C-alpha positions in Angstrom: 0.0 0.0 -0.1 1.5 3.5 -1.0 1.8 6.3 1.5 -1.1 8.2 0.0 -3.7 5.5 0.2 -2.5 4.5 3.8 -2.8 8.1 5.0 -6.2 8.4 3.2 -7.5 5.3 4.8 -6.2 6.2 8.2 -8.0 9.6 8.0 -11.1 8.1 6.9 -11.1 5.6 9.7 -10.4 8.3 12.2 -13.5 10.3 11.0 -15.7 7.2 11.0 -14.5 6.3 14.5 -15.7 9.6 16.0 -18.9 9.8 14.1 -21.5 10.3 16.8 -24.1 7.5 17.0 -24.0 7.1 13.1 -25.1 10.8 12.9 -25.2 11.9 9.2 -24.2 15.5 10.0 -20.6 16.8 9.5 -18.4 16.5 12.4 -16.8 19.7 13.8 -13.9 20.4 16.1 -16.3 21.7 18.7 -17.5 18.1 19.3 -14.1 16.8 19.8 -11.3 17.0 22.6 -8.1 18.9 21.5 -6.1 15.7 21.2 -8.5 14.2 18.6 -8.7 17.6 16.8 -4.8 17.6 16.6 -4.6 14.1 15.4 -7.1 14.8 12.5 -5.1 17.9 11.6 -1.9 16.1 11.5 -3.3 13.3 9.4 -4.9 15.9 7.1 -1.6 17.8 6.7 0.3 14.6 5.9 -2.2 13.6 3.3 -2.1 17.1 1.7 1.7 16.5 1.3 1.1 13.6 -1.0 -1.7 15.2 -3.0 -1.9 13.2 -6.2 -3.2 16.5 -8.0 -1.1 19.3 -6.7 -2.4 21.6 -9.5 -6.1 21.1 -9.3 -7.0 24.2 -11.3 -4.8 23.3 -14.2 -5.0 19.5 -14.6 -7.9 18.2 -12.4 -11.0 20.3 -12.9 -13.2 17.4 -13.9 -12.5 15.8 -10.5 -14.1 18.9 -8.9 -17.3 18.5 -10.7 -20.5 17.0 -9.1 -21.8 16.4 -5.7 -19.7 16.2 -2.4 -20.8 15.4 1.1 -19.1 17.3 4.0 -17.5 15.1 6.5 -15.5 17.4 8.9 -15.0 21.1 9.3 -13.6 23.7 11.6 -15.5 26.5 9.8 -17.5 28.9 11.8 -20.5 28.6 9.6 -20.7 24.8 9.9 -20.1 25.0 13.7 -23.0 27.4 14.1 -25.3 25.0 12.2 -24.4 22.3 14.8 -26.4 24.3 17.5 -29.7 25.1 15.9 -32.6 26.4 18.0 -36.1 24.9 18.6 -35.1 21.4 18.5 -33.8 21.4 15.0 -30.9 19.2 14.1 -28.3 19.5 11.3 -28.3 16.5 8.9 -26.1 15.9 5.8 -24.4 18.8 4.2 -23.6 18.9 0.5 -21.7 21.0 -1.9 -22.5 20.5 -5.6 -20.1 22.0 -8.2 -20.6 22.9 -11.8 -17.2 23.5 -13.2 -18.3 24.4 -16.6 -20.3 27.4 -15.4 -18.2 28.1 -12.4 -21.1 27.8 -10.1 -21.7 25.8 -6.9 -24.3 25.5 -4.1 -24.1 24.4 -0.5 -27.0 22.6 1.0 -27.6 21.7 4.6 -30.4 19.3 5.5 -32.2 20.2 8.7 -34.9 18.3 10.6 -36.7 18.5 14.0 -35.4 16.0 16.6 -39.0 14.8 17.1 -39.7 14.6 13.2 -42.1 17.6 13.3 -40.6 19.2 10.3 -37.7 18.8 7.8 -36.1 21.1 5.4 -32.9 22.7 4.2 -30.7 25.6 3.9 -29.3 26.3 0.4 -26.7 28.9 -0.6 -25.8 29.6 -4.1 -22.4 30.9 -5.3 -19.9 31.4 -8.2 -16.2 31.1 -8.2 -13.1 31.7 -10.3 -9.4 31.1 -9.9 -7.9 33.8 -7.7 -6.2 36.3 -10.0 -3.1 36.4 -7.8 -2.9 32.6 -8.2 -3.1 32.3 -12.0 0.6 32.3 -12.4 1.4 30.7 -9.1 3.1 27.2 -9.0 0.3 26.0 -6.6 -2.6 27.1 -8.8 -5.1 25.9 -6.3 -6.9 29.1 -4.9 -10.5 29.9 -5.7 -12.3 33.3 -5.1 -15.9 32.6 -4.0 -18.8 35.1 -4.5 -21.9 34.1 -2.5 -25.2 34.9 -4.2 -28.5 33.7 -2.8 -29.8 32.0 0.5 -32.7 29.8 0.4 -34.7 28.5 3.5 -37.0 25.7 2.8 -39.5 23.5 4.6 -40.2 20.2 2.8 -42.5 18.4 5.4 -44.5 19.2 8.4 -45.4 16.2 10.5 -44.8 14.2 7.3 -46.8 16.2 5.0 -45.2 17.8 1.9 -45.3 21.6 1.9 -44.3 22.7 -1.7 -45.7 26.2 -0.7 -43.0 26.6 1.7 -40.1 25.3 -0.5 -38.6 27.8 -0.4 -40.4 30.0 2.1 -37.6 32.8 2.1 -35.0 33.8 -0.4 -32.4 36.6 0.5 -29.1 37.7 -0.5 -26.2 35.8 0.8 -23.7 37.7 2.8 -20.2 38.3 1.5 -17.5 39.9 3.6 -17.2 43.6 3.1 -13.4 43.9 3.4 -12.2 40.8 1.7 -13.1 38.1 -1.0 -13.6 34.6 0.4 -11.1 32.1 -0.8 -10.7 28.4 -0.9 -7.5 26.5 -1.4 -7.9 23.0 -2.8 -5.2 21.1 -0.9 -6.0 17.6 -1.6 -8.1 16.1 -4.5 -8.7 12.5 -5.9 -11.7 10.7 -7.2 -13.4 10.3 -3.9 -11.9 12.7 -1.4 -11.4 16.5 -1.3 -9.7 18.7 1.3 -9.9 22.6 1.2 -8.7 25.3 3.4 -10.7 28.6 3.7 -9.0 32.0 3.8 -9.7 32.1 7.4 -7.8 29.0 8.2 -10.9 26.8 8.3 -10.7 23.2 7.1 -13.2 21.2 5.0 -13.0 17.4 4.4 -15.5 16.2 1.8 -16.2 12.7 0.1 -17.8 12.1 -3.2 -21.6 11.7 -3.1 -22.8 9.4 -5.6 -26.5 9.6 -4.7 -27.7 13.1 -4.1 -31.1 13.2 -2.4 -34.1 14.6 -4.4 -34.6 17.7 -2.2 -31.5 19.2 -4.1 -33.5 19.7 -7.1 
């Protein structure tokens, strides 16, 4: 077994081990002790060092295309979703990328702990290679421009509610003083690792069966 495959399997095993009660929601560092967070960070850094596609924006854009499921993140926006009010719980979180049109959307599934309602939060955005990175050896940085935020309720006590899907659409917030960026630090056919401009970490796996609620 080569080093890349060994590290990948070790990281995946670590994430599966700490998945809480088979919960489908992404793990955040808030749920873990400092030792475990450090172990994940170390494994991630080691895997990034053997990235099979070190120039993803030049030679591996087809691998970016399609649906990805978030497994682990230290990002503030993901951590905030882990503590929703009114008995709501975060479910699966997806990112769907359209490389041809330079568009993507993030979708977080939400449901009530007693099954009273279910729905999702969806944020649409566009992206482009960072201009300062176009001539860089790394060539892995994307500038991100958020567009719309959709709040949707799909079911209330098991009854479909198309009139509430969505029930609110608003402009997504972009930082005033900076352009959000994402560095693609590891990419293969089934795993992607990214680092935000604020140092946040995202680990995603390929999602082959995207639920119907994303349509």
